[in-house]
C-alpha positions as CSV (number, residue, x, y, z in Angstrom):
1,M,0.0,5.8,30.1
2,T,-1.3,2.4,31.2
3,R,-3.1,2.1,27.9
4,R,0.0,3.1,25.9
5,L,2.1,0.5,27.6
6,D,-0.3,-2.4,27.5
7,L,1.5,-5.0,25.4
8,V,-1.1,-7.7,26.0
9,G,-3.1,-6.7,22.9
10,P,-0.3,-6.9,20.4
11,A,0.9,-10.2,22.1
12,L,-2.5,-11.7,21.5
13,A,-2.6,-10.4,17.9
14,I,0.8,-12.1,17.3
15,L,-0.4,-15.3,19.0
16,G,-3.5,-15.2,16.7
17,G,-1.2,-14.8,13.7
18,V,0.8,-17.9,14.6
19,V,-2.4,-19.9,14.8
20,F,-3.5,-18.5,11.4
21,L,-0.2,-19.5,9.9
22,L,-0.6,-23.0,11.1
23,R,-3.6,-23.3,8.8
24,G,-1.6,-22.0,5.9
25,F,-2.5,-20.0,2.8
26,D,-3.5,-22.9,0.5
27,G,-7.1,-23.2,1.5
28,E,-9.7,-23.6,-1.3
29,L,-10.5,-20.5,-3.3
30,S,-14.2,-20.7,-3.3
31,R,-16.6,-18.7,-5.5
32,D,-17.2,-15.8,-3.1
33,L,-13.5,-15.5,-2.0
34,A,-12.4,-15.5,-5.6
35,L,-14.9,-12.8,-6.4
36,Y,-13.2,-10.4,-3.9
37,A,-9.8,-11.5,-5.1
38,Y,-10.7,-10.8,-8.7
39,A,-12.2,-7.5,-7.7
40,G,-8.9,-6.7,-6.0
41,Q,-6.9,-7.6,-9.1
42,R,-9.1,-5.3,-11.2
43,V,-8.6,-2.4,-8.7
44,A,-4.8,-3.0,-8.8
45,D,-5.1,-2.7,-12.6
46,G,-6.6,0.7,-12.2
47,V,-10.3,-0.2,-12.7
48,P,-12.8,1.2,-10.2
49,P,-14.9,-1.1,-8.0
50,Y,-18.2,-2.2,-9.7
51,V,-16.7,-1.4,-13.1
52,G,-14.3,-4.3,-13.1
53,V,-16.9,-6.6,-11.6
54,M,-20.4,-5.9,-10.5
55,N,-20.9,-6.9,-6.8
56,R,-23.4,-6.1,-4.1
57,S,-20.9,-5.5,-1.3
58,G,-19.3,-2.1,-0.4
59,P,-16.4,-0.6,-2.3
60,L,-13.9,-1.4,0.4
61,A,-14.6,-5.1,-0.3
62,H,-12.9,-4.4,-3.6
63,L,-10.4,-1.8,-2.5
64,V,-8.7,-3.7,0.4
65,P,-8.0,-6.8,-1.7
66,G,-6.9,-4.3,-4.3
67,A,-4.3,-3.0,-1.9
68,G,-3.0,-6.5,-1.4
69,A,-2.9,-7.2,-5.1
70,W,-1.1,-3.9,-5.8
71,T,1.4,-4.7,-3.1
72,G,2.0,-8.2,-4.6
73,D,2.6,-6.7,-8.0
74,L,5.0,-4.1,-6.5
75,V,7.2,-6.7,-4.8
76,G,6.8,-9.5,-7.3
77,M,4.6,-11.7,-5.1
78,D,1.7,-13.8,-6.2
79,D,-1.5,-11.7,-6.1
80,L,-3.6,-14.1,-4.1
81,L,-0.8,-14.8,-1.6
82,A,-0.3,-11.0,-1.1
83,I,-4.0,-10.5,-0.6
84,R,-4.3,-13.3,1.9
85,G,-1.2,-12.0,3.8
86,L,-2.9,-8.6,4.1
87,F,-6.1,-10.1,5.4
88,M,-4.1,-12.0,8.0
89,V,-2.8,-8.7,9.2
90,V,-6.3,-7.3,9.3
91,S,-7.5,-10.3,11.3
92,M,-4.6,-9.8,13.8
93,L,-5.8,-6.2,14.2
94,V,-9.3,-7.4,14.9
95,V,-7.9,-9.4,17.8
96,W,-6.0,-6.5,19.2
97,V,-8.9,-4.0,18.9
98,T,-11.2,-6.6,20.5
99,Y,-8.9,-6.8,23.5
100,L,-8.9,-3.0,23.8
101,L,-12.6,-2.8,23.6
102,V,-13.4,-5.4,26.2
103,R,-10.6,-4.1,28.5
104,D,-12.0,-0.6,28.4
105,V,-15.6,-1.7,29.0
106,V,-15.3,-4.4,31.7
107,G,-12.1,-3.0,33.3
108,S,-10.3,-6.4,33.4
109,R,-7.3,-7.4,31.3
110,P,-7.7,-11.1,32.0
111,A,-11.3,-11.1,30.9
112,A,-10.3,-9.0,27.8
113,A,-7.6,-11.5,26.9
114,V,-10.1,-14.3,27.0
115,A,-12.6,-12.4,24.9
116,A,-9.9,-11.5,22.3
117,L,-8.8,-15.1,22.0
118,F,-12.5,-16.2,21.7
119,A,-12.7,-13.9,18.6
120,A,-9.3,-15.0,17.3
121,M,-9.9,-18.7,17.6
122,L,-13.4,-18.8,16.0
123,P,-13.1,-21.3,13.0
124,P,-14.5,-18.8,10.5
125,I,-12.1,-16.1,11.6
126,V,-9.1,-18.5,11.3
127,L,-10.5,-19.7,7.9
128,Y,-10.8,-16.2,6.5
129,A,-7.6,-14.9,8.1
130,V,-5.5,-16.9,5.7
131,G,-8.0,-18.3,3.3
132,G,-9.8,-15.1,2.1
133,P,-10.3,-12.5,1.1
134,R,-13.7,-11.9,2.5
135,D,-15.5,-8.6,3.2
136,K,-16.6,-9.7,6.7
137,T,-13.0,-9.5,7.9
138,V,-12.6,-5.9,7.1
139,M,-16.1,-5.1,8.3
140,M,-15.3,-6.6,11.7
141,L,-12.2,-4.4,12.1
142,F,-14.1,-1.2,11.4
143,L,-17.1,-2.3,13.5
144,T,-14.9,-3.1,16.5
145,A,-13.0,0.1,16.0
146,M,-16.3,2.0,16.1
147,L,-17.3,0.3,19.3
148,L,-14.0,1.2,20.9
149,A,-14.2,4.8,19.7
150,T,-17.8,5.0,21.1
151,V,-16.6,3.7,24.5
152,R,-13.9,6.4,24.6
153,G,-16.3,9.2,23.5
154,R,-14.4,9.8,20.2
155,W,-17.6,10.5,18.3
156,A,-16.0,11.7,15.1
157,V,-13.8,8.5,15.0
158,A,-16.9,6.4,15.7
159,G,-18.8,8.1,12.8
160,A,-15.9,7.6,10.4
161,S,-15.5,3.9,11.5
162,L,-19.2,3.3,11.1
163,A,-19.0,4.7,7.6
164,L,-16.0,2.6,6.7
165,A,-17.7,-0.6,8.1
166,T,-20.8,0.2,6.0
167,L,-18.7,0.9,2.9
168,T,-17.5,-2.7,3.3
169,W,-20.8,-4.5,4.2
170,Q,-23.9,-2.4,4.1
171,P,-26.1,-4.2,6.8
172,V,-23.6,-3.4,9.5
173,F,-24.9,0.2,9.4
174,F,-28.1,-0.8,11.3
175,L,-26.2,-2.4,14.2
176,G,-23.5,0.3,14.4
177,A,-26.0,3.2,14.1
178,A,-28.1,1.8,17.0
179,T,-25.0,1.4,19.1
180,V,-23.5,4.8,18.6
181,A,-26.8,6.6,18.8
182,V,-27.7,5.1,22.2
183,A,-24.2,5.7,23.5
184,A,-24.3,9.4,22.4
185,L,-27.7,9.9,24.0
186,L,-26.7,8.4,27.3
187,A,-23.1,9.3,27.7
188,T,-23.1,13.1,27.5
189,A,-25.3,16.1,28.3
190,R,-24.4,17.5,24.9
191,R,-26.2,14.8,23.0
192,G,-26.8,17.0,20.0
193,G,-23.1,17.7,19.6
194,A,-22.1,14.1,19.9
195,L,-24.6,12.9,17.4
196,L,-23.6,15.8,15.1
197,R,-19.9,14.8,15.2
198,V,-20.9,11.2,14.4
199,A,-23.1,12.2,11.5
200,V,-20.6,14.8,10.0
201,A,-17.7,12.4,10.2
202,G,-19.7,9.6,8.7
203,V,-21.0,11.7,5.9
204,L,-17.6,13.2,5.1
205,T,-16.0,9.8,4.9
206,T,-18.8,8.6,2.6
207,L,-18.4,11.7,0.4
208,V,-14.7,11.0,-0.1
209,F,-15.8,7.7,-1.8
210,V,-18.6,9.4,-3.8
211,A,-16.1,12.0,-5.0
212,G,-13.6,9.3,-6.0
213,F,-16.2,7.4,-8.0
214,A,-17.4,10.7,-9.6
215,V,-13.8,11.6,-10.7
216,A,-13.3,8.1,-12.0
217,G,-16.6,8.3,-14.0
218,A,-17.9,5.3,-12.2
219,L,-20.6,6.8,-9.9
220,P,-23.6,5.2,-11.7
221,E,-22.0,1.7,-11.4
222,A,-21.2,2.4,-7.7
223,L,-24.7,3.4,-7.0
224,D,-26.1,0.4,-8.7
225,G,-23.8,-2.0,-6.8
226,F,-24.0,-0.3,-3.4
227,V,-27.6,0.8,-3.3
228,R,-30.0,0.2,-6.3
229,I,-29.6,-3.6,-6.6
230,H,-30.5,-4.0,-2.9
231,L,-33.6,-1.7,-3.2
232,S,-35.0,-3.1,-6.5
233,E,-33.8,-6.6,-7.2
234,T,-32.3,-8.3,-4.1
235,Y,-34.2,-11.0,-2.2
236,Q,-32.3,-12.6,0.7
237,P,-33.4,-15.4,3.0
238,G,-33.4,-14.9,6.7
239,F,-32.6,-17.1,9.7
240,G,-36.3,-17.3,10.3
241,D,-37.1,-18.9,6.9
242,D,-35.7,-22.2,8.0
243,P,-34.3,-21.9,11.5
244,E,-33.4,-25.6,12.0
245,A,-31.4,-25.9,8.8
246,T,-29.7,-22.5,9.2
247,W,-28.7,-23.3,12.7
248,E,-27.3,-26.6,11.7
249,T,-25.1,-25.2,8.9
250,T,-23.9,-22.4,11.3
251,R,-23.1,-24.9,14.0
252,E,-21.1,-27.0,11.6
253,A,-19.1,-23.9,10.5
254,Y,-18.4,-22.6,14.1
255,G,-18.0,-26.0,15.8
256,A,-18.2,-26.0,19.6
257,A,-17.5,-22.2,19.6
258,I,-21.0,-21.6,18.4
259,Y,-22.2,-22.2,22.0
260,L,-19.7,-19.6,23.3
261,L,-21.0,-17.2,20.7
262,V,-24.6,-17.8,21.8
263,A,-23.6,-17.5,25.5
264,G,-21.9,-14.2,24.8
265,L,-24.9,-12.8,23.0
266,A,-27.2,-14.0,25.8
267,A,-24.9,-12.5,28.5
268,L,-24.7,-9.0,27.1
269,P,-28.4,-8.0,27.6
270,L,-28.3,-9.6,31.1
271,L,-25.2,-7.5,32.0
272,A,-26.9,-4.4,30.6
273,V,-30.0,-4.6,32.9
274,P,-28.3,-3.5,36.1
275,C,-26.4,-0.9,34.1
276,L,-29.6,0.6,32.8
277,L,-31.0,0.7,36.3
278,R,-27.9,2.5,37.6
279,L,-28.1,5.0,34.8
280,A,-31.8,5.6,35.5
281,R,-31.1,6.2,39.2
282,R,-27.9,8.1,38.5
283,R,-26.0,6.0,41.0
284,T,-22.6,5.6,39.4
285,T,-19.2,7.2,39.2
286,P,-18.2,8.9,35.9
287,E,-15.9,5.9,35.1
288,G,-18.7,3.5,36.0
289,R,-21.2,5.4,34.0
290,A,-19.0,5.2,30.9
291,R,-18.9,1.4,31.2
292,D,-22.6,1.2,31.9
293,V,-23.4,3.3,28.8
294,A,-21.1,1.1,26.7
295,L,-22.9,-2.1,27.7
296,V,-26.4,-0.7,27.2
297,A,-25.4,0.8,23.8
298,A,-23.8,-2.5,22.7
299,T,-27.0,-4.4,23.8
300,A,-29.0,-2.1,21.5
301,G,-26.7,-2.8,18.6
302,E,-26.8,-6.6,19.3
303,L,-30.6,-6.6,19.4
304,V,-30.8,-4.8,16.1
305,G,-28.3,-7.3,14.7
306,L,-30.3,-10.3,15.9
307,A,-33.5,-8.8,14.4
308,W,-31.7,-8.2,11.1
309,S,-30.2,-11.7,11.0
310,W,-33.7,-13.2,11.6
311,R,-34.9,-11.3,8.6
312,T,-31.8,-11.5,6.4
313,F,-29.2,-14.2,6.8
314,N,-27.3,-15.5,3.7
315,G,-25.2,-18.0,5.6
316,W,-22.9,-18.6,8.6
317,A,-20.5,-15.8,7.5
318,D,-23.2,-13.2,8.3
319,A,-23.0,-14.2,12.0
320,L,-19.5,-12.6,12.2
321,V,-21.1,-9.2,12.6
322,L,-22.3,-10.3,16.0
323,V,-18.9,-11.5,17.2
324,P,-17.8,-8.2,18.8
325,Y,-21.0,-8.1,20.8
326,A,-20.6,-11.7,21.9
327,A,-17.0,-10.9,22.9
328,L,-18.2,-8.1,25.1
329,G,-20.8,-10.4,26.7
330,L,-18.3,-13.1,27.4
331,G,-15.7,-10.6,28.7
332,G,-18.3,-9.0,31.0
333,L,-19.4,-12.4,32.3
334,L,-15.8,-13.5,33.0
335,A,-15.0,-10.1,34.6
336,L,-17.8,-10.8,37.2
337,V,-16.3,-14.2,37.9
338,V,-12.7,-13.0,38.1
339,G,-13.8,-10.0,40.3
340,R,-15.3,-12.3,42.9
341,L,-12.2,-14.5,43.3
342,P,-8.9,-13.8,44.9
343,R,-6.6,-12.1,42.4
344,R,-4.4,-15.2,41.8
345,A,-7.3,-17.5,41.4
346,G,-9.0,-15.1,39.0
347,V,-5.9,-14.8,36.9
348,A,-5.6,-18.6,36.9
349,V,-9.2,-19.0,35.7
350,A,-8.5,-16.5,32.8
351,V,-5.2,-18.3,31.9
352,V,-6.9,-21.7,31.8
353,A,-9.7,-20.2,29.6
354,C,-7.1,-18.7,27.3
355,L,-5.2,-22.0,27.0
356,V,-8.5,-23.9,26.2
357,L,-9.4,-21.3,23.5
358,L,-5.9,-21.4,22.1
359,G,-5.9,-25.2,22.0
360,S,-9.2,-25.2,20.2
361,G,-7.8,-22.8,17.6
362,V,-4.6,-24.8,17.1
363,R,-6.6,-28.0,16.8
364,Y,-8.9,-26.5,14.1
365,A,-6.0,-24.9,12.2
366,V,-4.0,-28.2,12.1
367,T,-6.8,-30.8,11.7
368,E,-8.8,-28.8,9.2
369,R,-5.8,-27.6,7.2
370,D,-6.9,-27.4,3.5
371,T,-4.6,-27.5,0.5
372,T,-7.2,-27.5,-2.3
373,L,-5.7,-24.3,-3.7
374,V,-2.7,-26.3,-4.8
375,R,-4.8,-28.5,-7.0
376,Q,-6.8,-25.5,-8.3
377,R,-3.5,-23.7,-9.2
378,A,-2.1,-26.8,-11.0
379,E,-5.2,-27.4,-13.0
380,V,-5.6,-23.8,-14.1
381,A,-2.0,-23.7,-15.0
382,A,-2.3,-26.9,-17.0
383,V,-5.3,-25.5,-19.0
384,V,-3.5,-22.2,-19.7
385,E,-0.4,-24.2,-20.9
386,V,-2.6,-26.0,-23.4
387,L,-4.4,-22.8,-24.6
388,P,-2.1,-19.9,-23.6
389,D,-3.9,-17.3,-25.6
390,A,-7.4,-18.4,-24.9
391,S,-10.1,-15.9,-23.8
392,M,-12.0,-16.9,-20.7
393,L,-15.5,-16.2,-19.5
394,S,-16.8,-16.8,-15.9
395,I,-20.3,-17.6,-14.9
396,E,-20.1,-17.7,-11.1
397,A,-16.6,-19.1,-11.4
398,P,-14.1,-16.3,-10.8
399,Q,-11.5,-18.8,-9.5
400,P,-9.7,-19.5,-12.8
401,L,-9.7,-15.8,-13.7
402,V,-7.8,-15.1,-10.5
403,L,-5.4,-17.9,-10.8
404,A,-4.7,-17.3,-14.5
405,H,-4.7,-13.5,-14.2
406,R,-7.3,-13.2,-16.9
407,V,-9.9,-10.5,-17.3
408,N,-13.6,-11.4,-17.8
409,P,-15.0,-9.9,-21.0
410,S,-18.0,-8.6,-19.0
411,E,-18.4,-7.0,-15.6
412,H,-21.1,-9.6,-14.8
413,Q,-20.1,-12.9,-13.3
414,M,-22.6,-13.4,-10.4
415,F,-26.3,-14.0,-11.0
416,R,-27.7,-14.9,-7.6
417,L,-29.7,-13.0,-4.9
418,G,-30.9,-10.2,-7.2
419,L,-28.0,-10.0,-9.6
420,E,-29.7,-12.2,-12.2
421,A,-32.7,-9.8,-12.1
422,Y,-30.3,-6.8,-12.4
423,V,-28.6,-8.2,-15.5
424,D,-32.0,-9.0,-17.0
425,R,-33.1,-5.4,-16.5
426,T,-29.9,-3.6,-17.6
427,W,-28.4,-5.8,-20.3
428,P,-29.7,-5.2,-23.9
429,G,-32.2,-8.1,-24.4
430,G,-32.0,-9.2,-20.8
431,L,-30.5,-12.5,-19.8
432,D,-31.4,-14.0,-23.2
433,G,-29.5,-11.1,-24.7
434,Y,-26.5,-11.9,-22.5
435,A,-26.5,-15.5,-23.6
436,E,-26.7,-14.3,-27.3
437,W,-23.7,-12.0,-26.5
438,I,-21.7,-15.0,-25.3
439,A,-22.5,-16.9,-28.5
440,E,-21.5,-13.9,-30.6
441,T,-18.2,-13.1,-28.7
442,R,-17.5,-16.8,-28.4
443,P,-14.8,-16.9,-25.7
444,T,-12.6,-20.0,-26.0
445,I,-13.2,-21.2,-22.4
446,V,-16.2,-20.8,-20.2
447,A,-15.9,-21.6,-16.5
448,V,-19.2,-22.3,-14.8
449,G,-19.6,-22.5,-11.1
450,R,-21.2,-25.5,-9.6
451,G,-25.0,-25.1,-9.3
452,A,-25.0,-22.3,-12.0
453,H,-27.0,-24.2,-14.5
454,Y,-29.3,-21.4,-15.6
455,D,-32.1,-21.8,-18.1
456,W,-30.9,-18.8,-20.1
457,L,-27.3,-20.1,-20.3
458,M,-27.5,-23.8,-20.9
459,P,-28.8,-23.7,-24.5
460,T,-25.8,-21.6,-25.6
461,L,-23.4,-23.9,-23.8
462,R,-24.9,-27.0,-25.4
463,A,-24.9,-25.5,-28.8
464,D,-21.4,-24.0,-28.8
465,Y,-19.3,-25.6,-26.1
466,V,-18.3,-29.0,-24.8
467,R,-17.5,-29.7,-21.2
468,F,-14.0,-31.2,-20.7
469,G,-13.6,-31.5,-16.9
470,T,-14.2,-30.3,-13.4
471,S,-12.0,-28.5,-11.0
472,P,-12.8,-27.9,-7.3
473,G,-15.7,-25.4,-7.5
474,W,-16.4,-25.1,-11.2
475,Y,-16.9,-26.8,-14.5
476,W,-14.7,-26.3,-17.6
477,Y,-16.2,-25.7,-21.1
478,V,-14.3,-25.1,-24.3
479,D,-15.4,-24.0,-27.8
480,R,-17.0,-27.0,-29.6
481,D,-14.7,-26.3,-32.7
482,T,-11.6,-26.9,-30.7
483,D,-9.2,-29.4,-32.3
484,P,-9.8,-32.9,-31.0
485,D,-6.1,-33.4,-30.0
486,V,-6.3,-30.1,-28.0
487,L,-9.5,-31.2,-26.4
488,A,-7.9,-34.5,-25.3
489,R,-5.0,-32.6,-23.7
490,L,-7.5,-30.4,-21.9
491,E,-9.3,-33.5,-20.6
492,R,-6.0,-34.9,-19.2
493,A,-5.2,-31.5,-17.6
494,V,-8.1,-31.4,-15.2
495,G,-10.1,-33.7,-13.0
496,S,-13.2,-35.5,-14.2
């Protein structure tokens, strides 16, 4: 009954939503965010994931934005605004579930409130809550839900949540599997039954998606995007490749909160040591044993996550997979402090910590408020006004496709981290054949992402296209045979 009537969680989620709204929905639509938004638009149009656009993330990275785009179409709302609104709700749920997780593990509502606000006020979470869509947001929700189900011994729910997290972002499987496996082995005498429920629920959840792709006739594409590209073509840098530079970019993204993240990750294994000793000596109550198991299992997941990040780390967004573990560490640490103080003093410490975290989140949301999307929308609209019926091709620049509601003539837009090798292997004639196909189909406009100056692409662009301007995140090219007056209007429509 206490759990059912605990209104602190939803209150924190709403508070997080208020901070998210302070930042606004007009943040820049970057390449990666536009990729997921475009994938969502294609899903809303009835095209299966990976068929509309080839991507290396899980199908839920397409389907959840698709739900937002479909809802936007249903109620007459702008697609991107509807998608970002949905992701704000998902982020609020992350805050709520984080509170429940930490409360159940450390047994302290004040500590859980601090941990939940720590997660809510992280700059990347605020950024993606209203500036997405990004697959990491959905992954965090399912990962945190898996941790909560594990703590409560709901093994089937834990297995299904782990599968859903993996079907959003594949590497989370290693952390989640380590966590739930250790918990099942330590928490119950019927270890085999617990592990079986986890496995059966996870497999059945995955089979639902497999069956869906099979019925849609898109299973080969799904297997390529979800599995084969990673096994055969993908190379990804790790944190250990250049620790100093990677740390600096991550620190810039997280601001001062990076030190809280590190502190939480450091605290969790330290908290687990006495838990492990108590479990080994069997000197604990049933309730205490459940908490001890949860901290030990979470530590196992965190250590696997740190090892994975050292090997494979594409950027600061990948660190979000560790946030639920850091929240547990911070919550456990604060619970020790609060538990050793008089009740009022302990609550006061937690309130002050919450106010500090809330202030940092508000400060970030207000001072780092971004309205680049306004310019992006205006420039895309201006180009479309000049050439309303123009076909458009994207090379690592899905932003104008999203904002103009255009469909790329090919499922290929991204060519980095293995996708270039995949296209070279699967497209007739390889990458040179793809460039020849562009020359033959001759789309009127080609949008090229910054930094996407590929050797196989540039000869075609130089021969058949002329660059007429630059928008935030991409270059504009138009067919070289375009009327000079039209070209002049295009040049005036966008920035230089």
